[in-house]
N, C-alpha and C positions, 0 to 999 in steps of 0.2 A: 498501551505498553503493560501498564500495570496490571491488566488482566492477563495478559498473556504471561507474565512472570509468576504471577499466582496461581497459575495452572501448571508451572512445570512440576514433573513428577518428583524430580530432585531441586529443592530450592537452594539457591545460589546465596552464597555469604556477599557477594560483590557484585554488579552490573555496570558495564561499560557500555554507552548509549553513542551512537553515531550521530551528532548534533551539537546543540549548544544549551540544550535543557533538558532537567530530570524532572522529571513529573511529580508535582507537589504530595500526590497521594501514594508514590513507591515508598514501600516502607523498609526496603533493602538498601545500603548501601552502594551508593552509585558514582561514577564518573562520566561526563559528557564530553565526548572528545568530538571537537570540530572536524570534518574531514576524516572521520575515524576510519571509513572504510578506506582511505589511502595510506594511514598510519598506523594501524593496529591490526595484525594478522588474525586476531579473533573476530574482529568486526568486519574485515574483509570476507573472510569465511561465511559467515553470517548472511552478509549481503547476497553472496553467490548463492546460497543456499534459497535465501528467500526469493531471490529472481527467478532461479530455474523453478519454483513451486508456483511463483505467480503466473508463469509464463504456461506452466502446464494448466493452472485452473484457468486460464484465459481460454486454452484451447477446449476445455470441458465448456464454458460458458457460452462459445458459438455455438455448440449443439443446442442450447438453450434459449439462446437470445441470437436467432441468425439475422444477417443483415447489417450488424453493427461491425464487423471486421476484425473482433476481439482477438480471434486466431492469428491475427496478422501483426496488428499494432500494440497486443498486448495491453491494452488500456491506456496508452500514451495518446495525448491530444492530436492526433495528426487530422489533416484535412478530411479524410475518409470519417473518421470518428466524429468528427465534429458535424459533418452532414448528414450521418446517422442519426446523431443524438437529435439534430433538426426534424428530421423525417419522420423517423421512428418513436421521438420521445423517450424520456428517462426511463430506466430501468431501476427495480430493487436493488441491483448491485452497483450501481451507480452512488459514487461518494457525492454527498449533497453540500458538502463544504467546497467542493471543485466549480470553480467560477461560472463556467458555460454550465454546467447543472445547476446551478444556483438560479442562475440568469431565466433559463428556460421554466423552472418551477416558479419563479417570482411573476410570469407571464400567463401562469394558468388559470 
């Protein structure tokens, strides 16, 4: 999050975060809002934009990593996704902190 904020072309004076923690290294004033996407319109809008961008990226990643079903499940831990991870293994786009990915990597 700190990296994303630091790379904005126009630096904000204040950041609203959907969650309960503010990154320790964030140098801009911030407020964490639990369930912010339900309670704060600008966080709701950002959440929608992020999900649309993520969905498009997953469609593109399906072409690079066929067989995982990314275009359909969009990275959520569905049964199909978990089976593909077991069968095909972990790719460079899989989040290492995700429990099933961590487990597969530990067993390598």
